[in-house]
C-alpha positions in Angstrom: -29.4 32.0 -20.4 -32.0 32.8 -23.5 -32.0 30.7 -26.5 -30.9 33.7 -28.7 -28.3 34.0 -26.1 -27.0 30.6 -26.7 -27.0 30.9 -30.4 -24.7 33.5 -30.7 -22.6 32.4 -28.0 -22.1 29.2 -30.0 -20.5 29.8 -33.7 -18.4 32.8 -31.5 -17.0 29.8 -29.9 -16.4 27.4 -32.8 -14.8 30.7 -34.6 -12.5 31.0 -31.9 -11.3 27.7 -31.8 -11.2 27.6 -35.7 -9.0 30.7 -36.0 -6.7 29.4 -33.8 -6.4 25.6 -33.8 -2.9 25.6 -33.1 -3.2 27.0 -29.7 -6.1 24.9 -28.6 -4.5 21.7 -29.4 -1.5 22.9 -27.6 -3.3 23.5 -24.4 -5.7 20.0 -24.8 -2.0 18.4 -25.3 -1.1 20.2 -22.0 -3.8 19.4 -20.1 -4.2 15.8 -21.0 -0.8 15.0 -20.2 -1.3 16.7 -16.8 -4.4 15.4 -16.0 -2.9 11.9 -16.8 -0.1 12.5 -14.5 -2.2 13.8 -11.8 -4.9 10.8 -12.2 -1.8 8.2 -12.6 0.0 9.9 -9.4 -2.5 8.7 -6.4 -3.4 5.1 -8.4 0.3 4.6 -8.6 1.1 5.1 -4.7 -2.3 3.3 -4.2 -1.0 0.4 -6.4 2.7 0.4 -4.5 1.2 0.2 -1.2 -1.1 -2.8 -2.0 1.9 -4.5 -3.8 3.8 -4.0 -0.5 0.8 -5.6 1.6 0.4 -8.6 -0.5 4.0 -9.3 -0.4 5.0 -8.9 3.2 2.2 -10.9 3.5 2.8 -13.8 1.3 6.6 -13.9 1.7 6.4 -13.8 5.2 7.1 -17.5 7.2 3.6 -19.2 7.0 4.2 -19.8 10.9 3.6 -15.8 10.9 1.3 -15.4 8.6 -1.5 -18.4 9.2 -3.9 -17.9 11.7 -4.3 -20.8 14.0 -7.2 -21.7 16.3 -6.6 -24.4 18.9 -8.2 -26.2 21.7 -7.2 -28.4 24.3 -8.7 -32.3 24.0 -12.3 -32.7 25.1 -12.8 -32.6 28.8 -12.3 -36.2 30.7 -15.5 -35.9 32.5 -17.2 -36.0 29.2 -18.4 -39.6 27.6 -16.0 -41.4 25.4 -18.3 -41.2 22.4 -18.6 -37.5 22.8 -15.1 -37.3 23.4 -14.0 -39.3 20.0 -16.5 -37.7 18.2 -15.2 -33.8 18.6 -12.1 -35.2 17.3 -13.4 -36.7 13.5 -12.7 -35.3 10.7 -16.0 -34.8 9.8 -16.6 -32.4 12.9 -13.4 -31.1 12.6 -14.9 -29.9 9.0 -17.6 -28.6 9.9 -16.5 -26.5 12.8 -13.6 -24.7 10.3 -16.0 -24.4 7.3 -18.0 -22.0 9.9 -14.7 -20.6 11.6 -14.4 -19.3 7.4 -17.6 -17.9 7.2 -16.7 -16.0 10.9 -13.6 -14.6 9.7 -13.9 -10.5 9.7 -13.5 -8.5 6.7 -11.0 -7.9 5.0 -9.3 -11.0 6.6 -10.0 -13.8 3.7 -8.6 -17.3 4.0 -6.7 -19.3 1.4 -9.2 -22.7 1.5 -7.0 -24.4 -0.3 -4.5 -24.3 2.4 -6.9 -24.7 5.3 -5.4 -27.5 7.8 -7.5 -29.5 10.4 -6.8 -32.2 12.6 -5.6 -33.5 15.9 -2.2 -33.3 17.2 0.2 -33.9 20.3 1.7 -30.7 21.8 4.3 -32.9 23.6 7.0 -34.7 22.3 6.8 -38.3 23.0 10.3 -40.2 23.5 10.2 -42.9 21.2 12.8 -45.8 22.4 13.0 -47.8 19.2 16.8 -48.9 19.0 17.0 -48.3 15.2 16.3 -44.2 15.4 19.0 -42.5 15.6 20.8 -40.9 18.6 23.6 -38.2 18.1 24.3 -38.3 21.8 22.7 -41.3 23.1 19.2 -39.2 23.7 16.4 -40.8 22.1 14.0 -39.0 19.9 10.8 -37.3 20.6 8.3 -37.3 18.3 5.2 -35.6 17.4 2.0 -37.0 16.0 -0.4 -35.5 13.7 -3.9 -37.0 12.0 -4.3 -33.7 9.8 -6.6 -33.4 7.0 -5.6 -33.1 3.1 -2.3 -35.1 3.2 -2.9 -36.9 -0.2 -4.2 -33.3 -1.9 -0.9 -31.7 -0.9 1.8 -34.5 -1.1 3.0 -37.4 -3.2 3.0 -41.0 -2.2 6.8 -41.7 -2.9 7.1 -45.1 -1.8 4.4 -47.5 0.0 1.1 -46.9 0.5 -1.3 -43.9 2.1 -2.4 -44.5 5.8 -5.7 -46.2 6.0 -8.2 -46.5 8.8 -9.9 -50.2 8.2 -11.9 -50.2 11.1 -13.2 -47.2 13.2 -10.3 -45.6 15.2 -11.4 -45.0 19.1 -9.2 -43.8 21.8 -8.6 -47.7 22.9 -7.7 -48.6 19.7 -4.3 -50.4 19.4 -3.0 -50.0 16.2 -2.9 -46.9 13.6 -1.2 -46.5 10.3 0.9 -43.2 9.4 3.4 -41.8 6.7 6.6 -39.5 7.1 7.7 -37.1 4.4 11.1 -38.0 2.4 13.6 -35.7 4.7 12.3 -37.5 7.6 12.4 -40.9 6.7 16.3 -39.8 5.7 17.1 -38.3 8.8 15.3 -40.7 11.5 16.6 -43.9 9.4 12.5 -44.7 8.7 11.8 -47.1 6.1 8.4 -48.5 4.9 6.9 -51.1 7.6 8.7 -49.6 10.9 6.7 -49.7 13.6 6.7 -46.9 16.5 5.7 -47.6 19.7 3.5 -44.7 21.3 2.8 -44.7 25.1 -0.9 -44.9 25.9 -2.9 -44.7 29.4 -5.7 -46.9 28.9 -3.4 -49.9 27.1 0.3 -50.4 27.3 1.0 -48.8 23.8 -0.2 -48.0 20.3 1.6 -49.1 17.5 1.9 -46.7 14.7 2.7 -48.5 11.3 4.8 -46.4 8.8 2.6 -47.3 5.6 4.6 -44.9 3.1 6.7 -42.0 2.5 5.4 -39.0 0.7 7.1 -35.6 -0.6 5.7 -32.5 0.0 4.1 -30.8 -3.6 5.0 -27.2 -1.8 7.2 -27.7 1.5 7.4 -23.8 1.6 3.5 -23.4 1.6 1.2 -22.8 4.8 0.2 -26.1 5.1 3.8 -27.6 5.4 5.4 -24.6 6.9 3.3 -23.6 9.2 4.6 -26.2 11.7 8.2 -27.0 9.9 8.6 -30.3 12.0 6.4 -31.8 9.6 8.1 -31.5 6.9 11.7 -31.5 8.2 12.7 -32.8 11.4 14.8 -30.6 13.6 18.1 -31.5 15.9 17.4 -29.6 19.6 19.4 -29.2 22.6 18.2 -31.3 25.4 17.0 -28.1 27.7 16.8 -30.5 30.9 20.4 -31.7 30.6 23.2 -29.3 32.2 25.5 -30.4 28.9 25.0 -29.4 25.3 23.2 -32.7 24.6 20.9 -32.9 21.5 18.4 -34.8 20.1 16.0 -35.3 16.9 12.5 -34.5 17.1 9.8 -34.4 14.2 6.3 -35.5 13.1 4.4 -38.7 12.3 1.2 -38.1 10.1 -1.2 -40.4 10.9 -4.5 -40.8 8.8 -7.1 -38.2 9.1 -9.6 -40.0 10.8 -6.9 -41.4 13.5 -7.3 -38.3 15.8 -9.6 -40.4 18.5 -6.3 -42.5 19.2 -4.5 -39.5 20.5 -6.7 -38.9 23.4 -5.8 -41.9 25.2 -2.1 -40.7 25.2 -0.2 -38.8 27.5 1.3 -36.3 25.2 -1.5 -33.9 25.7 -3.5 -33.5 22.5 -5.2 -30.5 20.9 -7.6 -29.6 18.1 -6.2 -27.0 15.8 -7.5 -25.4 12.1 -5.1 -23.5 10.6 -6.3 -20.7 8.3 -3.9 -19.2 6.1 -4.8 -15.7 4.7 -5.3 -14.5 0.9 -3.7 -11.8 0.1 -4.8 -11.6 -3.4 -8.1 -9.2 -2.5 -6.3 -7.1 0.2 -5.5 -3.5 -1.2 -3.1 -1.0 0.7 -6.0 0.6 2.6 -7.1 -2.5 4.3 -4.2 -2.4 6.4 -5.8 -0.5 9.3 -8.5 -2.4 9.0 -6.9 -5.8 8.8 -4.6 -5.3 11.9 -8.4 -4.5 13.6 -9.6 -7.7 12.5 -6.4 -9.5 13.8 -7.1 -7.9 17.2 -10.3 -8.7 17.5 -10.0 -12.2 16.6 -7.1 -12.9 19.5 -8.7 -10.4 22.0 -12.2 -9.3 21.3 -15.8 -10.2 19.7 -14.3 -12.3 17.3 -12.4 -14.4 19.9 -16.0 -14.9 21.7 -17.7 -15.4 18.2 -14.6 -18.1 17.6 -15.3 -19.7 21.0 -18.8 -20.2 20.1 -18.5 -22.2 17.4 -14.9 -24.4 18.3 -15.4 -24.4 22.1 -15.1 -22.2 24.9 -11.2 -22.7 25.5 -10.7 -22.1 21.7 -7.5 -19.8 21.3 -6.2 -17.7 18.5 -3.0 -17.2 17.5 -1.1 -15.5 14.5 1.7 -13.1 14.1 -0.1 -11.4 11.2 -1.1 -8.6 13.1 2.7 -8.0 13.6 3.2 -8.3 9.4 0.6 -5.6 8.8 2.1 -3.5 11.4 5.4 -3.7 9.9 4.0 -2.9 7.0 2.1 0.0 8.2 5.7 1.6 9.7 7.2 1.3 6.6 4.3 2.7 5.0 3.7 5.7 7.3 8.1 6.7 7.1 7.4 6.9 3.4 4.4 9.0 3.2 6.0 12.2 4.0 8.6 11.9 1.1 5.7 11.0 -0.9 3.8 14.2 0.2 7.1 16.2 -0.9 7.0 14.8 -4.3 3.3 14.9 -4.9 3.5 18.8 -3.9 6.6 19.7 -5.6 5.6 17.9 -8.6 1.9 19.3 -8.3 3.0 22.9 -7.6 5.5 22.9 -10.7 2.4 21.8 -13.0 0.2 24.1 -11.7 2.5 26.9 -12.3 3.2 25.5 -16.1 -0.7 26.0 -16.1 -0.8 29.2 -14.8 1.9 30.3 -17.2 0.5 28.9 -20.3 -3.1 30.5 -19.6 -1.0 33.8 -18.9 0.4 33.6 -22.5 -2.5 32.9 -24.0 -4.2 36.3 -21.9 -1.3 38.4 -23.1 -2.0 37.1 -27.0 -5.3 38.0 -26.2 -5.0 41.4 -24.4 -6.1 43.6 -27.5 -8.9 41.7 -28.4 -10.2 41.8 -25.0 -9.4 45.3 -24.4 -11.3 46.3 -27.8 -14.2 44.0 -27.0 -14.2 45.7 -23.0 -14.4 49.4 -24.4 -16.6 48.5 -27.0 -19.3 47.9 -24.2 -18.3 44.5 -23.0 -19.2 43.2 -19.6 -16.6 41.4 -17.4 -19.4 38.3 -16.6 -20.0 38.5 -20.6 -16.1 38.3 -21.3 -15.5 35.7 -18.5 -18.3 33.5 -19.9 -17.3 33.6 -23.2 -13.4 32.8 -22.0 -15.0 30.0 -19.8 -16.9 28.0 -22.2 -13.9 28.4 -24.9 -11.6 27.1 -22.4 -14.0 24.3 -21.0 -14.7 23.3 -24.5 -11.1 22.3 -24.6 -10.1 21.4 -21.3 -12.6 19.0 -20.3 -12.6 16.5 -22.9 -8.5 16.3 -22.4 -8.8 16.1 -18.9 -11.6 13.0 -19.0 -9.5 11.6 -21.7 -6.2 12.0 -19.2 -8.5 10.5 -16.3 -9.3 7.0 -18.6 -5.8 6.6 -19.9 -4.4 6.7 -16.0 -7.7 4.3 -15.2 -6.4 1.8 -17.9 -3.1 2.4 -18.0 -1.8 2.6 -13.9 -2.4 -0.7 -11.7 -4.9 -1.2 -9.2 -6.1 2.1 -6.9 -8.8 3.9 -5.4 -10.9 6.1 -8.2 -11.6 8.8 -6.8 -8.2 10.5 -5.6 -7.0 10.4 -9.1 -10.2 11.6 -10.5 -9.9 14.8 -7.7 -6.5 15.3 -9.1 -7.8 15.3 -12.6 -10.8 17.6 -11.9 -8.5 20.1 -10.2 -6.4 20.1 -12.8 -9.3 20.9 -15.5 -10.7 23.6 -12.6 -7.5 25.6 -12.7 -7.0 25.9 -16.2 -10.7 26.8 -16.7 -10.5 29.1 -14.4 -7.2 30.7 -14.7 -8.0 32.1 -17.8 -10.9 33.7 -17.2 -10.4 35.6 -14.1 -7.0 36.5 -15.4 -8.0 38.3 -18.2 -11.1 39.8 -15.8 -8.9 40.9 -13.4 -6.6 42.9 -15.8 -9.6 44.4 -17.9 -11.8 45.3 -15.1 -11.3 49.3 -16.3 -11.6 49.6 -19.9 -7.9 50.7 -21.0 -8.1 53.7 -23.5 -4.6 53.3 -26.3 -2.1 50.6 -25.2 0.3 51.1 -22.5 3.7 50.6 -21.9 5.1 47.4 -21.3 8.2 47.8 -19.9 7.0 50.2 -17.2 5.9 48.9 -13.9 2.1 49.6 -13.6 2.1 49.7 -9.9 4.3 49.7 -6.7 4.0 46.5 -4.5 1.2 46.9 -2.6 0.8 46.7 1.2 -1.4 42.9 1.0 1.5 41.9 -1.5 4.2 42.4 1.2 2.2 40.8 4.2 1.9 38.0 1.9 5.6 37.8 1.1 5.8 37.8 4.5 3.4 35.1 5.7 5.0 32.9 3.2 8.4 33.7 4.7 7.5 33.2 8.1 5.8 29.8 7.0 9.1 28.6 5.0 11.4 29.2 8.1 8.7 27.2 10.3 8.7 24.8 8.0 12.7 24.0 7.4 12.9 24.7 10.7 10.7 21.8 11.7 12.3 19.8 9.1 15.9 19.9 10.5 14.5 19.3 13.9 12.7 16.4 13.6 13.3 15.4 9.7 10.3 13.9 7.5 9.4 11.3 10.3 6.1 12.2 12.1 3.7 10.4 13.9 -0.2 10.4 13.1 0.2 11.5 9.8 2.2 13.2 7.5 2.9 17.0 8.3 1.8 18.9 5.6 3.9 22.3 6.9 7.4 19.6 6.5 6.4 18.5 3.8 5.8 21.8 1.8 9.4 22.9 3.2 11.3 22.6 -0.5 8.0 24.6 -2.0 8.1 26.9 0.3 11.8 27.7 0.0 11.9 27.5 -3.6 8.6 30.5 -3.1 10.5 32.7 -1.2 13.7 32.9 -3.2 11.3 33.2 -6.4 9.8 36.0 -4.4 13.4 37.9 -3.4 14.8 37.3 -6.7 11.7 39.0 -8.4 12.4 41.9 -5.8 16.1 42.2 -5.8 16.5 41.8 -9.9 15.8 45.1 -10.9 18.8 46.6 -8.4 22.1 45.0 -10.2 20.3 45.6 -13.7 19.9 49.6 -12.4 23.4 49.9 -11.4 24.8 47.9 -14.6 23.3 50.9 -16.4 25.6 53.2 -15.1 28.5 51.9 -16.6 27.0 51.0 -20.0 26.4 54.7 -19.9 29.4 55.8 -20.5 30.2 53.9 -23.8 29.5 54.8 -27.3 26.4 52.5 -28.4 23.0 52.8 -27.0 21.8 49.5 -27.3 23.3 48.3 -24.1 21.8 50.9 -22.2 18.5 51.0 -23.3 18.5 47.2 -22.9 19.5 47.6 -19.3 17.4 50.2 -18.5 14.2 48.6 -20.3 15.0 45.9 -17.7 15.3 47.0 -14.9 12.4 49.4 -15.2 9.8 46.5 -16.6 7.4 44.3 -14.2 8.1 41.2 -12.9 6.4 39.2 -16.4 8.9 36.1 -16.0 7.7 35.6 -12.4 6.1 32.2 -13.3 9.0 30.7 -15.2 11.2 31.4 -12.5 9.3 30.1 -9.7 8.6 26.8 -11.9 12.4 26.3 -12.4 13.1 26.7 -8.8 10.4 24.6 -7.7 11.8 22.0 -10.1 15.1 22.5 -8.5 14.2 22.6 -4.9 11.7 19.0 -5.1 15.0 17.3 -7.2 17.7 18.3 -4.6 15.4 17.3 -2.0 15.2 13.8 -4.0 18.8 13.7 -4.2 19.4 14.1 -0.7 16.5 11.2 -0.3 18.2 9.2 -2.3 21.6 9.5 -1.3 
C-alpha cells in the first residue's frame, strides 16, 4: 500500500469515528464485555479444576495421600556395624533427601512434614500388669524411632527422649515418649518402663520419659500412621470369640533405631513423603497419575531402589485420589461443554446481529460509494480498518481484565477465545456489507419484499442441520452426557442444534399464518391491519438472528435447569 493511500485512509477512519462516536463506543463496550466473558470462562474452568484437585488431595486422609517408601531391615548376612549404620538418622536423612530429588514431576513433597525412621511391623505383646486388658488380653505395642518429633509435638510432661550413649543392636535400655491420648487410654505415666523382647538378650527396657501433644494431630506426620497419635481397640484375629485388645505406638528417640534390629518384631526402614498440592494445577492430573504409577511399578521404582535399596517398595493411595478426581471431572466436562457451546452461540449471534444492524444503517452510504465506482476490496478494507480500530483495543482490554480478575489458569485458552471474538466482529461487518453490494444498486429497493426464494444450497444446509440435530438428540437420549474418552461435541451441541432448527422452522413457516390472517382482515373497513399483515407476510426474515439468540438462550437455560434438578 502506498503512502498516499495510507494518508487518505487515516483521515477517513478518524472522520467516521468522530461522526458516530456513540455507535463506536457501544460496539467497543459490547466487544469488551464479550471478550472478557470469553476469556474468563476457560480460566474459571481451569481454576475450578485446580481447586478441586488440590482440595481432594489436601482433604484426603494422610494414610491415602502420603507416598511411603519402605524396605525391610538390612540382611542378617551383613556385618553388625553396617546394619546399624543403615538405621541411623544421618543415613536415613541422606536417603530421604535423595528420594525427594528423585520424585518425578509434577509430584512434589511437603518438606515440612516429611518423616523417616525405623519401626516395628509386628505388634509386640506388652506384659506389664498396669496396662489395661479389656478382655484379659494384653496390649500389643509398636515401636518407632521417627525423625522430627520435637518439631511436630509439644512436651506436656517429663522430658524428651535422649540417647546418652550410642545405641546399638545390643543395647539394653532406650528412652521413649507417648502422646497424651495414648497415655490416657493405656494408663502410661512418666517414668514407666516397658519390656521389649529381644533375640540377642533377654529384654530391652523402654523408659517413658515424657508425654507429648501433637501440634497438628490431623496432619500427615501424625495421621499417616494413626496409631502414632491414638491407640486403638481392635479384635483379636486369633480368637474364635469377639475378644478385643489395645494397640498403640511408643515413640523412641530418633537415634534409637538400631536397637529394634535385635527384636523379632520385623523392623523396617521407612520414608513418608506427603505431597505438596499448592503447585498443582487441574491439567496436572494425568501427569500426576503417571508419576505415581511409575513410582509404584515402573522406572521410578527402579530409581527409588537404587537410592533406598533393592528391596524397597512404594505404597500410596494418591493415584486413586487423582483417578477419582479425573472421573468427577470427566462427568462434569460434558455439562460444561453444553454451557460453553450454548453461551458462546448466543454471544456469537448477538455480535452478528450487531454487525447486521450497523450494516443496515450504512447500507445507503455504502451503496452510494459502490455506485460511484468503489471496489469491494476498498470498501471492505475501509470497514475492516474502521472496525479493527475499535474492536482490537476492546478485545485486548477484555483479555487483560479476565487475566487479572479471574483465578489462576492457563492463559492461551482465554487468549484464543478473546481473539475469536475480535476476529468474528472484525470480519462479520466487512463481509456482510461486501456481500450485499457485489452489484451496484440503482435506487432504493423495497424492504418489505423477499429478494429471492430460498436457494437449494440453503435447503441442503438446513436439512444437514436437521440431521445433525436428530442425531445429537438421539445420542443424548441413549447414553446421556456421559462419554468415555472425552467430551462428545455432537451430544454437547444438542441444545444449540435444536434451537437452530426451531429458529429455521419458524423463519420458514411464519409467513403462512400471517397470510392466512389477511383474509378476515380484508373484510374489515380499516386498511391498517390488512396492510400491516400483508407487509409482514411478504417481508424477508430480518428477525431471524434475534429469534435465534432467544431460542439458543432458552434451550441452554432449559438444559441447565434439567441438569440442576
